C-alpha positions in Angstrom: 32.2 141.8 113.3 34.0 139.8 116.0 33.5 140.6 119.6 37.1 141.7 120.0 36.8 144.2 117.2 33.6 145.6 118.7 35.3 146.0 122.1 38.3 147.6 120.5 36.1 150.1 118.6 34.2 150.9 121.8 37.4 151.5 123.7 38.8 153.8 121.0 35.5 155.8 120.8 35.5 156.1 124.6 39.1 157.4 124.7 38.4 159.8 121.9 35.4 161.1 123.7 37.3 161.5 126.9 40.1 163.3 125.2 37.8 165.8 123.3 38.5 169.4 123.7 35.9 171.6 125.4 33.3 172.6 122.9 30.8 175.5 122.8 27.4 174.3 121.7 25.7 177.7 121.5 24.0 179.5 118.7 24.5 183.3 118.4 21.4 184.1 120.5 22.5 181.8 123.3 26.0 183.2 123.1 24.7 186.8 123.7 22.5 185.6 126.5 25.3 183.7 128.1 27.6 186.7 127.9 25.0 188.7 129.8 24.6 186.0 132.5 28.3 185.7 133.5 31.0 183.0 133.5 29.4 180.2 135.6 25.9 180.4 134.2 27.3 180.5 130.7 29.2 177.3 131.4 26.0 175.7 132.8 24.0 176.8 129.8 26.6 175.3 127.5 26.6 172.0 129.4 22.8 171.9 129.3 22.8 172.4 125.5 25.2 169.5 125.1 23.2 167.3 127.6 20.1 167.9 125.6 21.9 167.0 122.3 23.2 163.7 123.6 19.8 162.0 123.9 18.6 162.3 120.3 22.1 161.4 119.1 22.1 158.3 121.2 18.7 157.3 119.9 19.8 157.7 116.3 23.0 155.8 117.1 21.0 152.8 118.5 18.6 152.9 115.6 21.5 153.1 113.1 23.4 150.3 114.8 20.3 148.0 114.8 19.7 148.8 111.1 23.3 148.1 110.2 23.2 144.8 112.2 20.0 143.7 110.5 21.5 144.4 107.1 24.7 142.4 107.9 22.7 139.1 108.3 21.1 139.1 104.8 
């Protein structure tokens, strides 16, 4: 893949991420707990869940990208 295509893909992914709608990353148990806590703690809990999900997804993304790159040079 050319460098310009890679940069274009990165920019598109960045823009799609920035334009994403707010998401609720809560299971049913977390939702009930958040309802009991109130509005602000519920938002903080939701952000914490998303924050904890980003790290493993980023690790899998890096591993997948490196695997894909190594397969391209065969």
